[in-house]
C-alpha positions as CSV (number, residue, x, y, z in Angstrom):
1,X,-56.7,-6.1,-46.1
2,X,-53.5,-5.5,-47.1
3,X,-52.9,-2.4,-44.8
4,X,-54.1,-4.8,-41.6
5,X,-51.0,-7.3,-42.9
6,X,-47.9,-4.5,-42.9
7,X,-49.5,-3.1,-39.6
8,X,-49.4,-6.8,-38.0
9,X,-46.1,-7.1,-39.5
10,X,-44.7,-4.0,-38.2
11,X,-45.8,-4.9,-35.3
12,X,-43.9,-8.1,-34.8
13,X,-40.8,-6.2,-36.2
14,X,-41.4,-3.7,-33.3
15,X,-41.6,-6.3,-30.6
16,X,-38.5,-8.5,-32.0
17,X,-36.5,-4.8,-31.9
18,X,-37.8,-4.2,-28.4
19,X,-36.7,-7.8,-27.1
20,X,-33.3,-7.4,-28.9
21,X,-32.6,-3.9,-27.5
22,X,-33.4,-5.4,-24.2
23,X,-31.2,-8.6,-24.6
24,X,-28.3,-6.2,-25.6
25,X,-28.6,-3.7,-22.3
26,X,-28.9,-6.9,-20.3
27,X,-25.7,-8.1,-21.6
28,X,-23.9,-5.0,-21.5
29,X,-24.6,-4.8,-18.0
30,X,-23.3,-8.3,-17.1
31,X,-20.3,-7.6,-19.0
32,X,-19.8,-4.1,-17.2
33,X,-20.2,-5.9,-14.0
34,X,-18.3,-8.6,-14.6
35,X,-15.1,-6.2,-15.7
36,X,-15.9,-4.0,-12.7
37,X,-15.6,-7.5,-10.0
38,X,-12.5,-8.4,-12.4
39,X,-10.9,-4.6,-11.5
40,X,-11.7,-4.9,-7.7
41,X,-10.0,-8.6,-7.8
42,X,-7.1,-7.7,-9.9
43,X,-6.6,-4.0,-7.8
44,X,-6.6,-6.5,-4.6
45,X,-4.4,-9.2,-5.7
46,X,-1.6,-6.3,-6.7
47,X,-2.2,-4.9,-3.2
48,X,-1.4,-7.5,-1.3
49,X,1.1,-8.9,-4.1
50,X,2.8,-5.3,-3.4
51,X,2.6,-5.7,0.7
52,X,4.6,-8.8,0.3
53,X,7.3,-7.8,-2.1
54,X,8.0,-4.1,-0.1
55,X,8.8,-3.9,3.2
56,X,6.6,-5.2,5.9
57,X,6.1,-2.3,8.7
58,X,4.7,-4.5,11.6
59,X,1.7,-2.8,14.0
60,X,3.6,-2.6,17.3
61,X,4.0,-0.2,19.8
62,X,7.7,1.1,20.3
63,X,7.8,-0.9,23.5
64,X,6.7,-3.9,21.8
65,X,9.3,-3.8,19.0
66,X,12.2,-3.0,21.5
67,X,11.2,-6.2,22.8
68,X,10.7,-8.3,20.3
69,X,14.6,-7.0,18.8
70,X,15.9,-8.3,22.0
71,X,14.4,-11.6,21.0
72,X,15.2,-11.8,17.6
73,X,18.9,-9.9,18.2
74,X,17.6,-7.2,15.2
75,X,17.8,-3.5,15.1
76,X,14.4,-1.6,15.0
77,X,13.9,0.2,11.6
78,X,11.2,3.3,12.4
79,X,10.0,5.7,9.3
80,X,8.9,8.9,11.0
81,X,6.4,10.2,8.6
82,X,3.6,12.3,8.6
83,X,0.4,12.7,6.4
84,X,0.5,15.8,4.6
85,X,4.4,14.8,3.5
86,X,5.1,14.7,0.1
87,X,8.3,12.6,0.2
88,X,7.2,10.5,2.6
89,X,4.0,9.6,0.7
90,X,6.9,8.8,-2.2
91,X,8.7,6.7,-0.5
92,X,5.6,5.0,0.8
93,X,4.5,4.2,-3.0
94,X,7.9,4.0,-4.3
95,X,11.1,2.3,-2.5
96,X,9.3,0.7,0.9
97,X,7.3,-1.4,-1.7
98,X,10.4,-3.0,-3.9
99,X,11.3,-6.1,-3.3
100,X,14.9,-6.1,-2.9
101,X,14.6,-3.6,-0.2
102,X,11.7,-5.5,1.2
103,X,13.9,-8.5,1.4
104,X,16.8,-7.0,3.1
105,X,14.6,-4.8,5.7
106,X,12.4,-7.8,6.5
107,X,15.0,-10.4,6.9
108,X,17.3,-7.7,8.9
109,X,15.1,-5.5,11.5
110,X,11.7,-5.0,12.8
111,X,9.9,-2.6,10.8
112,X,7.4,0.3,11.8
113,X,6.0,3.3,10.1
114,X,5.3,5.9,13.4
115,X,2.9,9.0,12.3
116,X,4.5,11.5,14.1
117,X,1.4,13.5,14.5
118,X,-1.2,10.8,14.9
119,X,0.6,7.8,16.4
120,X,0.8,7.2,19.8
121,X,4.3,6.8,20.2
122,X,5.0,9.5,17.3
123,X,5.3,12.4,20.0
124,X,7.9,10.4,21.9
125,X,10.0,9.2,19.2
126,X,10.4,12.5,17.7
127,X,11.4,14.4,21.0
128,X,13.7,11.3,21.9
129,X,15.1,11.2,18.6
130,X,15.5,15.0,17.7
131,X,13.3,14.4,14.4
132,X,13.2,17.5,12.8
133,X,12.3,17.2,9.3
134,X,10.1,14.0,7.3
135,X,10.8,11.6,6.6
136,X,13.6,10.5,9.0
137,X,14.0,7.0,9.0
138,X,15.7,5.6,12.6
139,X,17.8,2.5,13.2
140,X,17.5,1.8,16.9
141,X,18.1,-1.3,19.3
142,X,16.6,-3.5,21.5
143,X,17.0,-0.7,24.1
144,X,16.1,2.0,22.3
145,X,19.8,2.9,21.5
146,X,20.0,5.3,18.6
147,X,22.5,3.7,15.3
148,X,21.8,5.9,12.6
149,X,19.3,8.2,11.8
150,X,18.7,9.4,8.0
151,X,16.8,12.1,6.8
152,X,14.8,12.8,3.2
153,X,13.8,10.8,0.7
154,X,16.0,7.7,-0.3
155,X,15.8,5.9,-3.4
156,X,15.7,1.9,-3.1
157,X,19.6,2.0,-3.9
158,X,20.4,4.5,-0.9
159,X,18.0,2.4,1.8
160,X,19.9,-0.6,0.7
161,X,22.8,0.9,1.3
162,X,21.8,2.0,5.1
163,X,20.4,-1.3,5.9
164,X,24.7,-2.4,4.9
165,X,25.7,-1.6,8.7
166,X,24.0,-5.0,10.0
167,X,26.5,-7.3,8.0
């Protein structure tokens, strides 16, 4: 009789342990799901914030940008880059994302980012403005007249210095 009660108690303990393990597992999965969702939302918020703070590169053709430049009396700033260019990637993640650079460039210029090899305007811009290295940053007016060319990686201070010509 005593051995039957011991087996029954053992079965109850085993059942409680199973429920506890399942409960812990479900709580763990829920927490991991919450952490993943929160991390994704944080990344989205960070990306959105960076886009607002840095240079706002507009999705315009060169002709649309020239028309807008004439209407707004602004110059056009063009970042001519390629997908394989290391310094281009560094600028895209660094100086172009800085708030102080974005503030000046967004106020003073129509900003374009043109892939020299893939974008529709890429080959024309490369030929018309003699682009031979990447990154090349070009400042033009609404008529397409070249104002200034800057070649190679530029830090935030250098970009701000190049923007001074508008003052």
